[in-house]
Jmol script that loads the backbone (N, CA, C; Angstrom):
load data "model"
ATOM      1  N   MET A   1     227.447 115.545  38.144  1.00  0.00           N
ATOM      2  CA  MET A   1     227.743 117.043  38.521  1.00  0.00           C
ATOM      3  C   MET A   1     227.120 117.274  39.871  1.00  0.00           C
ATOM      4  N   PHE A   2     228.016 118.074  40.603  1.00  0.00           N
ATOM      5  CA  PHE A   2     227.601 118.300  42.060  1.00  0.00           C
ATOM      6  C   PHE A   2     226.696 119.608  41.992  1.00  0.00           C
ATOM      7  N   ARG A   3     225.451 119.639  42.625  1.00  0.00           N
ATOM      8  CA  ARG A   3     224.545 120.800  42.416  1.00  0.00           C
ATOM      9  C   ARG A   3     224.145 121.138  43.831  1.00  0.00           C
ATOM     10  N   ALA A   4     224.534 122.337  44.322  1.00  0.00           N
ATOM     11  CA  ALA A   4     224.274 122.699  45.770  1.00  0.00           C
ATOM     12  C   ALA A   4     222.811 122.982  45.756  1.00  0.00           C
ATOM     13  N   MET A   5     222.222 122.852  47.038  1.00  0.00           N
ATOM     14  CA  MET A   5     220.916 123.150  47.325  1.00  0.00           C
ATOM     15  C   MET A   5     220.759 124.793  47.327  1.00  0.00           C
ATOM     16  N   SER A   6     219.681 125.296  47.080  1.00  0.00           N
ATOM     17  CA  SER A   6     219.593 126.791  47.084  1.00  0.00           C
ATOM     18  C   SER A   6     220.172 127.566  48.347  1.00  0.00           C
ATOM     19  N   SER A   7     219.857 126.958  49.469  1.00  0.00           N
ATOM     20  CA  SER A   7     220.256 127.482  50.799  1.00  0.00           C
ATOM     21  C   SER A   7     221.763 127.467  50.853  1.00  0.00           C
ATOM     22  N   GLU A   8     222.674 126.748  50.050  1.00  0.00           N
ATOM     23  CA  GLU A   8     223.854 126.572  50.172  1.00  0.00           C
ATOM     24  C   GLU A   8     224.626 127.240  49.114  1.00  0.00           C
ATOM     25  N   SER A   9     223.939 127.762  48.129  1.00  0.00           N
ATOM     26  CA  SER A   9     224.580 128.425  46.953  1.00  0.00           C
ATOM     27  C   SER A   9     224.746 129.860  47.294  1.00  0.00           C
ATOM     28  N   TYR A  10     225.942 130.475  46.695  1.00  0.00           N
ATOM     29  CA  TYR A  10     225.873 131.791  46.635  1.00  0.00           C
ATOM     30  C   TYR A  10     225.312 132.503  45.601  1.00  0.00           C
ATOM     31  N   HIS A  11     224.916 133.829  45.919  1.00  0.00           N
ATOM     32  CA  HIS A  11     224.092 134.464  44.961  1.00  0.00           C
ATOM     33  C   HIS A  11     225.027 135.506  44.107  1.00  0.00           C
ATOM     34  N   GLU A  12     226.197 135.632  44.469  1.00  0.00           N
ATOM     35  CA  GLU A  12     227.211 136.447  43.725  1.00  0.00           C
ATOM     36  C   GLU A  12     228.395 135.606  43.457  1.00  0.00           C
ATOM     37  N   PRO A  13     229.173 135.886  42.404  1.00  0.00           N
ATOM     38  CA  PRO A  13     230.458 135.202  42.169  1.00  0.00           C
ATOM     39  C   PRO A  13     231.404 134.889  43.309  1.00  0.00           C
ATOM     40  N   ILE A  14     231.633 133.805  43.708  1.00  0.00           N
ATOM     41  CA  ILE A  14     232.459 133.575  44.969  1.00  0.00           C
ATOM     42  C   ILE A  14     233.623 134.293  44.934  1.00  0.00           C
ATOM     43  N   GLU A  15     234.341 134.556  43.948  1.00  0.00           N
ATOM     44  CA  GLU A  15     235.562 135.097  43.971  1.00  0.00           C
ATOM     45  C   GLU A  15     235.360 136.642  44.324  1.00  0.00           C
ATOM     46  N   LEU A  16     234.426 137.224  44.384  1.00  0.00           N
ATOM     47  CA  LEU A  16     234.158 138.533  44.694  1.00  0.00           C
ATOM     48  C   LEU A  16     233.759 138.824  46.257  1.00  0.00           C
ATOM     49  N   LEU A  17     233.592 137.404  46.840  1.00  0.00           N
ATOM     50  CA  LEU A  17     233.301 137.458  48.327  1.00  0.00           C
ATOM     51  C   LEU A  17     234.321 137.430  49.192  1.00  0.00           C
ATOM     52  N   SER A  18     234.268 138.232  50.370  1.00  0.00           N
ATOM     53  CA  SER A  18     235.346 138.061  51.382  1.00  0.00           C
ATOM     54  C   SER A  18     235.158 136.811  52.097  1.00  0.00           C
ATOM     55  N   GLU A  19     236.287 136.393  52.781  1.00  0.00           N
ATOM     56  CA  GLU A  19     236.217 135.059  53.702  1.00  0.00           C
ATOM     57  C   GLU A  19     235.189 135.271  54.764  1.00  0.00           C
ATOM     58  N   HIS A  20     235.006 136.676  55.298  1.00  0.00           N
ATOM     59  CA  HIS A  20     233.911 137.033  56.291  1.00  0.00           C
ATOM     60  C   HIS A  20     232.540 136.608  55.722  1.00  0.00           C
ATOM     61  N   THR A  21     232.273 137.051  54.553  1.00  0.00           N
ATOM     62  CA  THR A  21     230.958 136.846  54.064  1.00  0.00           C
ATOM     63  C   THR A  21     230.693 135.283  53.720  1.00  0.00           C
ATOM     64  N   LYS A  22     231.715 134.625  53.299  1.00  0.00           N
ATOM     65  CA  LYS A  22     231.489 133.168  53.105  1.00  0.00           C
ATOM     66  C   LYS A  22     231.393 132.444  54.336  1.00  0.00           C
ATOM     67  N   ASN A  23     232.140 132.826  55.408  1.00  0.00           N
ATOM     68  CA  ASN A  23     231.894 132.328  56.716  1.00  0.00           C
ATOM     69  C   ASN A  23     230.482 132.578  57.264  1.00  0.00           C
ATOM     70  N   THR A  24     230.141 133.842  57.108  1.00  0.00           N
ATOM     71  CA  THR A  24     228.688 134.292  57.494  1.00  0.00           C
ATOM     72  C   THR A  24     227.704 133.445  56.822  1.00  0.00           C
ATOM     73  N   HIS A  25     227.900 133.258  55.609  1.00  0.00           N
ATOM     74  CA  HIS A  25     227.015 132.548  54.816  1.00  0.00           C
ATOM     75  C   HIS A  25     226.855 131.108  55.455  1.00  0.00           C
ATOM     76  N   ARG A  26     228.102 130.370  55.718  1.00  0.00           N
ATOM     77  CA  ARG A  26     228.033 129.133  56.216  1.00  0.00           C
ATOM     78  C   ARG A  26     227.415 128.972  57.462  1.00  0.00           C
ATOM     79  N   ALA A  27     227.516 130.172  58.354  1.00  0.00           N
ATOM     80  CA  ALA A  27     226.853 130.170  59.594  1.00  0.00           C
ATOM     81  C   ALA A  27     225.356 130.282  59.320  1.00  0.00           C
ATOM     82  N   ILE A  28     224.788 131.122  58.515  1.00  0.00           N
ATOM     83  CA  ILE A  28     223.405 131.218  58.258  1.00  0.00           C
ATOM     84  C   ILE A  28     222.832 130.067  57.687  1.00  0.00           C
ATOM     85  N   VAL A  29     223.552 129.336  56.786  1.00  0.00           N
ATOM     86  CA  VAL A  29     222.940 128.141  56.354  1.00  0.00           C
ATOM     87  C   VAL A  29     222.742 127.082  57.484  1.00  0.00           C
ATOM     88  N   SER A  30     223.913 126.969  58.224  1.00  0.00           N
ATOM     89  CA  SER A  30     223.894 126.040  59.280  1.00  0.00           C
ATOM     90  C   SER A  30     222.808 126.471  60.306  1.00  0.00           C
ATOM     91  N   LEU A  31     222.474 127.605  60.687  1.00  0.00           N
ATOM     92  CA  LEU A  31     221.478 128.101  61.650  1.00  0.00           C
ATOM     93  C   LEU A  31     220.083 127.651  60.936  1.00  0.00           C
ATOM     94  N   LYS A  32     219.861 127.790  59.655  1.00  0.00           N
ATOM     95  CA  LYS A  32     218.588 127.463  59.101  1.00  0.00           C
ATOM     96  C   LYS A  32     218.437 125.913  59.168  1.00  0.00           C
ATOM     97  N   GLU A  33     219.443 125.113  58.869  1.00  0.00           N
ATOM     98  CA  GLU A  33     219.383 123.847  59.113  1.00  0.00           C
ATOM     99  C   GLU A  33     219.034 123.311  60.525  1.00  0.00           C
ATOM    100  N   GLU A  34     219.739 123.908  61.453  1.00  0.00           N
ATOM    101  CA  GLU A  34     219.405 123.587  62.881  1.00  0.00           C
ATOM    102  C   GLU A  34     218.129 123.902  63.201  1.00  0.00           C
ATOM    103  N   LEU A  35     217.506 125.020  62.924  1.00  0.00           N
ATOM    104  CA  LEU A  35     216.050 125.481  62.948  1.00  0.00           C
ATOM    105  C   LEU A  35     215.155 124.542  62.333  1.00  0.00           C
ATOM    106  N   GLU A  36     215.280 123.918  61.232  1.00  0.00           N
ATOM    107  CA  GLU A  36     214.589 123.051  60.542  1.00  0.00           C
ATOM    108  C   GLU A  36     214.564 121.705  61.223  1.00  0.00           C
ATOM    109  N   ALA A  37     215.673 121.231  61.910  1.00  0.00           N
ATOM    110  CA  ALA A  37     215.842 120.185  62.546  1.00  0.00           C
ATOM    111  C   ALA A  37     214.997 119.971  63.894  1.00  0.00           C
ATOM    112  N   ILE A  38     215.043 121.458  64.587  1.00  0.00           N
ATOM    113  CA  ILE A  38     214.228 121.661  65.682  1.00  0.00           C
ATOM    114  C   ILE A  38     212.775 121.379  65.330  1.00  0.00           C
ATOM    115  N   ASP A  39     212.258 121.957  64.283  1.00  0.00           N
ATOM    116  CA  ASP A  39     210.875 121.876  63.933  1.00  0.00           C
ATOM    117  C   ASP A  39     210.526 120.293  63.783  1.00  0.00           C
ATOM    118  N   TRP A  40     211.373 119.729  62.839  1.00  0.00           N
ATOM    119  CA  TRP A  40     211.061 118.113  62.602  1.00  0.00           C
ATOM    120  C   TRP A  40     211.075 117.328  63.987  1.00  0.00           C
ATOM    121  N   TYR A  41     212.026 117.498  64.615  1.00  0.00           N
ATOM    122  CA  TYR A  41     212.061 116.730  65.998  1.00  0.00           C
ATOM    123  C   TYR A  41     210.802 117.104  66.819  1.00  0.00           C
ATOM    124  N   GLN A  42     210.623 118.367  66.830  1.00  0.00           N
ATOM    125  CA  GLN A  42     209.209 118.696  67.631  1.00  0.00           C
ATOM    126  C   GLN A  42     208.055 118.311  67.129  1.00  0.00           C
ATOM    127  N   GLN A  43     207.866 118.116  65.785  1.00  0.00           N
ATOM    128  CA  GLN A  43     206.714 117.566  65.266  1.00  0.00           C
ATOM    129  C   GLN A  43     206.700 116.128  65.523  1.00  0.00           C
ATOM    130  N   ARG A  44     207.751 115.290  65.263  1.00  0.00           N
ATOM    131  CA  ARG A  44     207.850 113.842  65.585  1.00  0.00           C
ATOM    132  C   ARG A  44     207.675 113.401  66.882  1.00  0.00           C
ATOM    133  N   ALA A  45     208.267 114.414  68.012  1.00  0.00           N
ATOM    134  CA  ALA A  45     207.959 114.106  69.260  1.00  0.00           C
ATOM    135  C   ALA A  45     206.603 114.138  69.709  1.00  0.00           C
ATOM    136  N   GLU A  46     205.876 115.193  69.294  1.00  0.00           N
ATOM    137  CA  GLU A  46     204.377 115.460  69.529  1.00  0.00           C
ATOM    138  C   GLU A  46     203.591 114.410  69.040  1.00  0.00           C
ATOM    139  N   ALA A  47     203.975 113.778  67.911  1.00  0.00           N
ATOM    140  CA  ALA A  47     203.005 113.019  67.159  1.00  0.00           C
ATOM    141  C   ALA A  47     203.307 111.368  67.686  1.00  0.00           C
ATOM    142  N   CYS A  48     204.515 111.326  68.402  1.00  0.00           N
ATOM    143  CA  CYS A  48     204.958 109.936  68.707  1.00  0.00           C
ATOM    144  C   CYS A  48     204.064 109.410  69.824  1.00  0.00           C
ATOM    145  N   THR A  49     203.779 108.187  69.770  1.00  0.00           N
ATOM    146  CA  THR A  49     202.840 107.494  70.526  1.00  0.00           C
ATOM    147  C   THR A  49     203.602 106.568  71.697  1.00  0.00           C
ATOM    148  N   ASP A  50     204.994 106.470  71.465  1.00  0.00           N
ATOM    149  CA  ASP A  50     205.793 105.751  72.411  1.00  0.00           C
ATOM    150  C   ASP A  50     206.505 106.806  73.175  1.00  0.00           C
ATOM    151  N   GLU A  51     206.317 106.463  74.646  1.00  0.00           N
ATOM    152  CA  GLU A  51     207.000 107.505  75.424  1.00  0.00           C
ATOM    153  C   GLU A  51     208.450 107.584  75.449  1.00  0.00           C
ATOM    154  N   GLU A  52     209.220 106.497  75.401  1.00  0.00           N
ATOM    155  CA  GLU A  52     210.503 106.376  75.260  1.00  0.00           C
ATOM    156  C   GLU A  52     211.135 107.063  74.269  1.00  0.00           C
ATOM    157  N   LEU A  53     210.543 106.742  72.994  1.00  0.00           N
ATOM    158  CA  LEU A  53     211.101 107.284  71.764  1.00  0.00           C
ATOM    159  C   LEU A  53     210.700 108.861  71.906  1.00  0.00           C
ATOM    160  N   ARG A  54     209.447 109.234  72.271  1.00  0.00           N
ATOM    161  CA  ARG A  54     209.300 110.714  72.392  1.00  0.00           C
ATOM    162  C   ARG A  54     210.329 111.352  73.188  1.00  0.00           C
ATOM    163  N   SER A  55     210.782 110.813  74.465  1.00  0.00           N
ATOM    164  CA  SER A  55     211.808 111.379  75.131  1.00  0.00           C
ATOM    165  C   SER A  55     213.181 111.514  74.194  1.00  0.00           C
ATOM    166  N   VAL A  56     213.502 110.507  73.445  1.00  0.00           N
ATOM    167  CA  VAL A  56     214.807 110.489  72.806  1.00  0.00           C
ATOM    168  C   VAL A  56     214.580 111.579  71.740  1.00  0.00           C
ATOM    169  N   LEU A  57     213.445 111.870  71.121  1.00  0.00           N
ATOM    170  CA  LEU A  57     213.293 112.828  70.006  1.00  0.00           C
ATOM    171  C   LEU A  57     213.146 114.230  70.688  1.00  0.00           C
ATOM    172  N   THR A  58     212.778 114.382  71.838  1.00  0.00           N
ATOM    173  CA  THR A  58     212.770 115.785  72.565  1.00  0.00           C
ATOM    174  C   THR A  58     214.238 116.073  72.895  1.00  0.00           C
ATOM    175  N   HIS A  59     215.152 115.074  73.358  1.00  0.00           N
ATOM    176  CA  HIS A  59     216.421 115.031  73.727  1.00  0.00           C
ATOM    177  C   HIS A  59     217.056 115.676  72.394  1.00  0.00           C
ATOM    178  N   ASN A  60     216.790 115.010  71.349  1.00  0.00           N
ATOM    179  CA  ASN A  60     217.599 115.400  70.183  1.00  0.00           C
ATOM    180  C   ASN A  60     217.240 116.975  69.663  1.00  0.00           C
ATOM    181  N   LYS A  61     215.968 117.220  69.898  1.00  0.00           N
ATOM    182  CA  LYS A  61     215.472 118.450  69.446  1.00  0.00           C
ATOM    183  C   LYS A  61     216.198 119.601  70.334  1.00  0.00           C
ATOM    184  N   ASN A  62     216.407 119.294  71.559  1.00  0.00           N
ATOM    185  CA  ASN A  62     216.995 120.046  72.501  1.00  0.00           C
ATOM    186  C   ASN A  62     218.420 120.320  72.134  1.00  0.00           C
ATOM    187  N   GLU A  63     219.021 119.389  71.562  1.00  0.00           N
ATOM    188  CA  GLU A  63     220.477 119.287  71.111  1.00  0.00           C
ATOM    189  C   GLU A  63     220.743 120.335  69.891  1.00  0.00           C
ATOM    190  N   GLU A  64     219.592 120.267  69.150  1.00  0.00           N
ATOM    191  CA  GLU A  64     219.685 121.078  67.964  1.00  0.00           C
ATOM    192  C   GLU A  64     219.437 122.515  68.371  1.00  0.00           C
ATOM    193  N   VAL A  65     218.726 122.785  69.328  1.00  0.00           N
ATOM    194  CA  VAL A  65     218.592 124.189  69.956  1.00  0.00           C
ATOM    195  C   VAL A  65     219.940 124.567  70.346  1.00  0.00           C
ATOM    196  N   GLU A  66     220.460 124.072  71.223  1.00  0.00           N
ATOM    197  CA  GLU A  66     222.109 124.223  71.516  1.00  0.00           C
ATOM    198  C   GLU A  66     222.896 124.594  70.441  1.00  0.00           C
ATOM    199  N   HIS A  67     222.815 123.756  69.324  1.00  0.00           N
ATOM    200  CA  HIS A  67     223.635 124.066  68.106  1.00  0.00           C
ATOM    201  C   HIS A  67     223.290 125.343  67.458  1.00  0.00           C
ATOM    202  N   ALA A  68     221.947 125.644  67.375  1.00  0.00           N
ATOM    203  CA  ALA A  68     221.462 126.810  66.790  1.00  0.00           C
ATOM    204  C   ALA A  68     222.017 128.021  67.556  1.00  0.00           C
ATOM    205  N   MET A  69     221.979 127.813  69.009  1.00  0.00           N
ATOM    206  CA  MET A  69     222.286 129.186  69.646  1.00  0.00           C
ATOM    207  C   MET A  69     223.853 129.273  69.680  1.00  0.00           C
ATOM    208  N   MET A  70     224.652 128.298  69.633  1.00  0.00           N
ATOM    209  CA  MET A  70     226.148 128.487  69.352  1.00  0.00           C
ATOM    210  C   MET A  70     226.229 129.229  68.045  1.00  0.00           C
ATOM    211  N   THR A  71     225.544 128.758  67.084  1.00  0.00           N
ATOM    212  CA  THR A  71     225.861 129.606  65.858  1.00  0.00           C
ATOM    213  C   THR A  71     225.436 130.940  65.839  1.00  0.00           C
ATOM    214  N   LEU A  72     224.341 131.196  66.468  1.00  0.00           N
ATOM    215  CA  LEU A  72     223.815 132.535  66.634  1.00  0.00           C
ATOM    216  C   LEU A  72     224.784 133.336  67.478  1.00  0.00           C
ATOM    217  N   GLU A  73     225.409 132.758  68.492  1.00  0.00           N
ATOM    218  CA  GLU A  73     226.406 133.586  69.288  1.00  0.00           C
ATOM    219  C   GLU A  73     227.517 133.806  68.474  1.00  0.00           C
ATOM    220  N   TRP A  74     227.962 132.878  67.521  1.00  0.00           N
ATOM    221  CA  TRP A  74     229.181 133.261  66.602  1.00  0.00           C
ATOM    222  C   TRP A  74     228.673 134.574  65.622  1.00  0.00           C
ATOM    223  N   LEU A  75     227.628 134.572  65.109  1.00  0.00           N
ATOM    224  CA  LEU A  75     227.052 135.525  64.474  1.00  0.00           C
ATOM    225  C   LEU A  75     226.977 136.976  65.128  1.00  0.00           C
ATOM    226  N   ARG A  76     226.579 136.768  66.550  1.00  0.00           N
ATOM    227  CA  ARG A  76     226.752 138.059  67.297  1.00  0.00           C
ATOM    228  C   ARG A  76     228.236 138.557  67.510  1.00  0.00           C
ATOM    229  N   ARG A  77     229.033 137.671  67.690  1.00  0.00           N
ATOM    230  CA  ARG A  77     230.342 138.096  67.916  1.00  0.00           C
ATOM    231  C   ARG A  77     231.147 138.588  66.807  1.00  0.00           C
ATOM    232  N   THR A  78     230.754 138.188  65.532  1.00  0.00           N
ATOM    233  CA  THR A  78     231.423 138.624  64.342  1.00  0.00           C
ATOM    234  C   THR A  78     230.789 139.490  63.441  1.00  0.00           C
ATOM    235  N   ASN A  79     229.426 139.977  63.862  1.00  0.00           N
ATOM    236  CA  ASN A  79     228.906 140.894  62.940  1.00  0.00           C
ATOM    237  C   ASN A  79     227.968 141.943  63.927  1.00  0.00           C
ATOM    238  N   PRO A  80     228.578 143.102  63.878  1.00  0.00           N
ATOM    239  CA  PRO A  80     227.974 144.201  64.724  1.00  0.00           C
ATOM    240  C   PRO A  80     226.407 144.474  64.608  1.00  0.00           C
ATOM    241  N   VAL A  81     225.940 144.212  63.448  1.00  0.00           N
ATOM    242  CA  VAL A  81     224.491 144.310  63.271  1.00  0.00           C
ATOM    243  C   VAL A  81     223.638 143.422  64.064  1.00  0.00           C
ATOM    244  N   PHE A  82     224.158 142.053  63.839  1.00  0.00           N
ATOM    245  CA  PHE A  82     223.485 140.898  64.704  1.00  0.00           C
ATOM    246  C   PHE A  82     223.700 141.334  66.251  1.00  0.00           C
ATOM    247  N   GLY A  83     224.851 141.876  66.591  1.00  0.00           N
ATOM    248  CA  GLY A  83     225.296 141.989  67.949  1.00  0.00           C
ATOM    249  C   GLY A  83     224.153 143.063  68.447  1.00  0.00           C
ATOM    250  N   THR A  84     224.034 144.253  67.702  1.00  0.00           N
ATOM    251  CA  THR A  84     223.256 145.319  68.166  1.00  0.00           C
ATOM    252  C   THR A  84     221.854 144.726  68.363  1.00  0.00           C
ATOM    253  N   ASN A  85     221.294 144.058  67.315  1.00  0.00           N
ATOM    254  CA  ASN A  85     219.836 143.464  67.397  1.00  0.00           C
ATOM    255  C   ASN A  85     219.600 142.616  68.389  1.00  0.00           C
ATOM    256  N   ILE A  86     220.558 141.655  68.686  1.00  0.00           N
ATOM    257  CA  ILE A  86     220.461 140.676  69.619  1.00  0.00           C
ATOM    258  C   ILE A  86     220.298 141.467  70.926  1.00  0.00           C
ATOM    259  N   ALA A  87     221.159 142.346  71.387  1.00  0.00           N
ATOM    260  CA  ALA A  87     221.225 143.158  72.492  1.00  0.00           C
ATOM    261  C   ALA A  87     220.054 143.860  72.665  1.00  0.00           C
ATOM    262  N   THR A  88     219.325 144.201  71.704  1.00  0.00           N
ATOM    263  CA  THR A  88     217.936 144.879  71.714  1.00  0.00           C
ATOM    264  C   THR A  88     216.812 144.060  72.117  1.00  0.00           C
ATOM    265  N   TYR A  89     216.793 142.968  71.319  1.00  0.00           N
ATOM    266  CA  TYR A  89     215.521 142.079  71.312  1.00  0.00           C
ATOM    267  C   TYR A  89     215.596 140.905  72.348  1.00  0.00           C
ATOM    268  N   LEU A  90     216.776 140.122  72.583  1.00  0.00           N
ATOM    269  CA  LEU A  90     216.816 138.976  73.344  1.00  0.00           C
ATOM    270  C   LEU A  90     216.853 139.476  74.814  1.00  0.00           C
ATOM    271  N   ASN A  91     216.061 138.861  75.615  1.00  0.00           N
ATOM    272  CA  ASN A  91     215.853 139.100  77.011  1.00  0.00           C
ATOM    273  C   ASN A  91     215.121 140.473  77.138  1.00  0.00           C
ATOM    274  N   SER A  92     214.391 140.923  76.126  1.00  0.00           N
ATOM    275  CA  SER A  92     213.672 142.191  76.376  1.00  0.00           C
ATOM    276  C   SER A  92     212.393 141.680  76.943  1.00  0.00           C
ATOM    277  N   SER A  93     211.620 142.638  77.649  1.00  0.00           N
ATOM    278  CA  SER A  93     210.239 142.328  78.182  1.00  0.00           C
ATOM    279  C   SER A  93     209.262 143.046  77.464  1.00  0.00           C
ATOM    280  N   GLY A  94     208.053 142.727  77.620  1.00  0.00           N
ATOM    281  CA  GLY A  94     206.864 143.438  76.862  1.00  0.00           C
ATOM    282  C   GLY A  94     206.641 143.137  75.567  1.00  0.00           C
ATOM    283  N   PRO A  95     205.770 143.611  74.883  1.00  0.00           N
ATOM    284  CA  PRO A  95     205.479 143.196  73.359  1.00  0.00           C
ATOM    285  C   PRO A  95     206.651 143.449  72.604  1.00  0.00           C
ATOM    286  N   ILE A  96     207.076 142.654  71.650  1.00  0.00           N
ATOM    287  CA  ILE A  96     208.348 142.760  70.946  1.00  0.00           C
ATOM    288  C   ILE A  96     208.268 143.942  70.053  1.00  0.00           C
ATOM    289  N   LEU A  97     207.067 144.225  69.435  1.00  0.00           N
ATOM    290  CA  LEU A  97     206.955 145.465  68.643  1.00  0.00           C
ATOM    291  C   LEU A  97     207.292 146.631  69.378  1.00  0.00           C
ATOM    292  N   GLU A  98     206.895 146.677  70.556  1.00  0.00           N
ATOM    293  CA  GLU A  98     206.997 147.767  71.492  1.00  0.00           C
ATOM    294  C   GLU A  98     208.521 147.914  71.613  1.00  0.00           C
ATOM    295  N   VAL A  99     209.234 147.012  71.886  1.00  0.00           N
ATOM    296  CA  VAL A  99     210.553 147.247  71.983  1.00  0.00           C
ATOM    297  C   VAL A  99     211.312 147.792  70.660  1.00  0.00           C
ATOM    298  N   GLU A 100     210.762 147.411  69.681  1.00  0.00           N
ATOM    299  CA  GLU A 100     211.171 148.058  68.209  1.00  0.00           C
ATOM    300  C   GLU A 100     210.810 149.414  68.221  1.00  0.00           C
ATOM    301  N   LYS A 101     209.552 149.732  68.520  1.00  0.00           N
ATOM    302  CA  LYS A 101     209.026 151.112  68.575  1.00  0.00           C
ATOM    303  C   LYS A 101     209.857 151.936  69.488  1.00  0.00           C
ATOM    304  N   GLN A 102     210.250 151.458  70.560  1.00  0.00           N
ATOM    305  CA  GLN A 102     211.118 152.218  71.576  1.00  0.00           C
ATOM    306  C   GLN A 102     212.430 152.542  71.022  1.00  0.00           C
ATOM    307  N   LYS A 103     213.092 151.487  70.173  1.00  0.00           N
ATOM    308  CA  LYS A 103     214.405 151.628  69.498  1.00  0.00           C
ATOM    309  C   LYS A 103     214.280 152.669  68.579  1.00  0.00           C
ATOM    310  N   THR A 104     213.377 152.551  67.569  1.00  0.00           N
ATOM    311  CA  THR A 104     213.245 153.410  66.467  1.00  0.00           C
ATOM    312  C   THR A 104     212.785 154.781  66.671  1.00  0.00           C
ATOM    313  N   SER A 105     211.938 155.078  67.957  1.00  0.00           N
ATOM    314  CA  SER A 105     211.673 156.280  68.197  1.00  0.00           C
ATOM    315  C   SER A 105     212.636 156.981  69.031  1.00  0.00           C
ATOM    316  N   GLY A 106     213.704 156.472  69.204  1.00  0.00           N
ATOM    317  CA  GLY A 106     214.940 157.215  70.023  1.00  0.00           C
ATOM    318  C   GLY A 106     214.524 157.456  71.363  1.00  0.00           C
ATOM    319  N   GLY A 107     213.571 156.546  71.958  1.00  0.00           N
ATOM    320  CA  GLY A 107     213.305 156.610  73.349  1.00  0.00           C
ATOM    321  C   GLY A 107     214.478 156.847  74.294  1.00  0.00           C
ATOM    322  N   SER A 108     214.268 157.308  75.561  1.00  0.00           N
ATOM    323  CA  SER A 108     215.288 157.668  76.345  1.00  0.00           C
ATOM    324  C   SER A 108     216.287 156.564  76.775  1.00  0.00           C
ATOM    325  N   SER A 109     215.647 155.337  76.722  1.00  0.00           N
ATOM    326  CA  SER A 109     216.572 154.220  77.085  1.00  0.00           C
ATOM    327  C   SER A 109     217.239 153.711  75.931  1.00  0.00           C
ATOM    328  N   GLY A 110     216.851 154.044  74.694  1.00  0.00           N
ATOM    329  CA  GLY A 110     217.494 153.580  73.415  1.00  0.00           C
ATOM    330  C   GLY A 110     217.434 152.093  73.400  1.00  0.00           C
ATOM    331  N   GLY A 111     216.273 151.264  74.078  1.00  0.00           N
ATOM    332  CA  GLY A 111     216.179 149.876  73.978  1.00  0.00           C
ATOM    333  C   GLY A 111     216.857 149.473  75.309  1.00  0.00           C
ATOM    334  N   GLU A 112     217.275 148.223  75.039  1.00  0.00           N
ATOM    335  CA  GLU A 112     217.918 147.322  76.134  1.00  0.00           C
ATOM    336  C   GLU A 112     219.147 147.988  76.472  1.00  0.00           C
ATOM    337  N   ALA A 113     219.842 147.751  77.711  1.00  0.00           N
ATOM    338  CA  ALA A 113     221.080 148.148  78.155  1.00  0.00           C
ATOM    339  C   ALA A 113     222.239 147.960  77.084  1.00  0.00           C
ATOM    340  N   GLY A 114     222.934 148.786  76.700  1.00  0.00           N
ATOM    341  CA  GLY A 114     223.979 148.574  75.777  1.00  0.00           C
ATOM    342  C   GLY A 114     223.708 148.701  74.374  1.00  0.00           C
ATOM    343  N   THR A 115     222.411 149.314  74.126  1.00  0.00           N
ATOM    344  CA  THR A 115     222.134 149.517  72.640  1.00  0.00           C
ATOM    345  C   THR A 115     222.062 150.980  72.579  1.00  0.00           C
ATOM    346  N   PRO A 116     222.746 151.505  71.590  1.00  0.00           N
ATOM    347  CA  PRO A 116     222.925 153.043  71.526  1.00  0.00           C
ATOM    348  C   PRO A 116     221.551 153.601  71.166  1.00  0.00           C
ATOM    349  N   SER A 117     221.162 154.800  71.598  1.00  0.00           N
ATOM    350  CA  SER A 117     219.977 155.440  71.107  1.00  0.00           C
ATOM    351  C   SER A 117     220.144 155.987  69.782  1.00  0.00           C
ATOM    352  N   THR A 118     218.911 156.087  69.084  1.00  0.00           N
ATOM    353  CA  THR A 118     219.010 156.491  67.766  1.00  0.00           C
ATOM    354  C   THR A 118     218.609 158.020  67.758  1.00  0.00           C
ATOM    355  N   SER A 119     218.233 158.573  68.978  1.00  0.00           N
ATOM    356  CA  SER A 119     217.842 159.951  68.945  1.00  0.00           C
ATOM    357  C   SER A 119     219.030 160.906  68.701  1.00  0.00           C
ATOM    358  N   LEU A 120     218.501 161.970  68.184  1.00  0.00           N
ATOM    359  CA  LEU A 120     219.744 163.212  67.926  1.00  0.00           C
ATOM    360  C   LEU A 120     219.941 164.126  69.075  1.00  0.00           C
ATOM    361  N   GLY A 121     219.059 163.653  70.120  1.00  0.00           N
ATOM    362  CA  GLY A 121     219.247 164.491  71.410  1.00  0.00           C
ATOM    363  C   GLY A 121     218.493 165.799  71.274  1.00  0.00           C
ATOM    364  N   ILE A 122     217.805 166.105  70.392  1.00  0.00           N
ATOM    365  CA  ILE A 122     217.137 167.326  70.264  1.00  0.00           C
ATOM    366  C   ILE A 122     215.769 167.400  70.699  1.00  0.00           C
ATOM    367  N   GLY A 123     215.224 166.309  71.368  1.00  0.00           N
ATOM    368  CA  GLY A 123     213.791 166.248  71.849  1.00  0.00           C
ATOM    369  C   GLY A 123     212.807 166.101  70.797  1.00  0.00           C
ATOM    370  N   SER A 124     211.540 166.001  71.236  1.00  0.00           N
ATOM    371  CA  SER A 124     210.513 165.855  70.260  1.00  0.00           C
ATOM    372  C   SER A 124     210.085 167.043  69.602  1.00  0.00           C
ATOM    373  N   LEU A 125     209.859 167.158  68.410  1.00  0.00           N
ATOM    374  CA  LEU A 125     209.188 168.166  67.556  1.00  0.00           C
ATOM    375  C   LEU A 125     207.710 168.018  67.340  1.00  0.00           C
ATOM    376  N   LYS A 126     207.234 167.216  67.960  1.00  0.00           N
ATOM    377  CA  LYS A 126     205.677 166.933  68.053  1.00  0.00           C
ATOM    378  C   LYS A 126     205.045 168.216  68.921  1.00  0.00           C
ATOM    379  N   GLY A 127     203.893 168.793  68.350  1.00  0.00           N
ATOM    380  CA  GLY A 127     203.029 169.714  69.040  1.00  0.00           C
ATOM    381  C   GLY A 127     203.749 171.053  68.981  1.00  0.00           C
ATOM    382  N   THR A 128     204.823 171.210  68.211  1.00  0.00           N
ATOM    383  CA  THR A 128     205.299 172.614  67.884  1.00  0.00           C
ATOM    384  C   THR A 128     204.681 173.101  66.477  1.00  0.00           C
ATOM    385  N   LYS A 129     204.623 174.461  66.398  1.00  0.00           N
ATOM    386  CA  LYS A 129     204.008 175.151  65.259  1.00  0.00           C
ATOM    387  C   LYS A 129     205.229 175.753  64.534  1.00  0.00           C
TER     388      LYS A 129
END
end "model"
wireframe off; spacefill off
backbone 0.3
color backbone group
């Protein structure tokens, strides 16, 4: 009997899921596998005592990073929530939690370029009685 690993299984009946949801699931599982492979190669390369093998393992790790980023890009293109959050956080500067605070407080910039502001445009109500 075939038994899927938990990260590959669906949590709802498959017949109730759209093709988009099933494809998104495939991408997320693949991304998790790529990130795990990056971690494994990093640890192996760091522990390795042979320089040539370390170079090969580092090369393999970098290939896995490429695969992970390609999958993340697919998620960005096909899922607006991923797209909005990637636009907000990737390539931002300063402390990451400050970027989030700026986004959620409705700061004037609304986060990074291309990210809509969450402000209602009525200004701050702080300090009013």
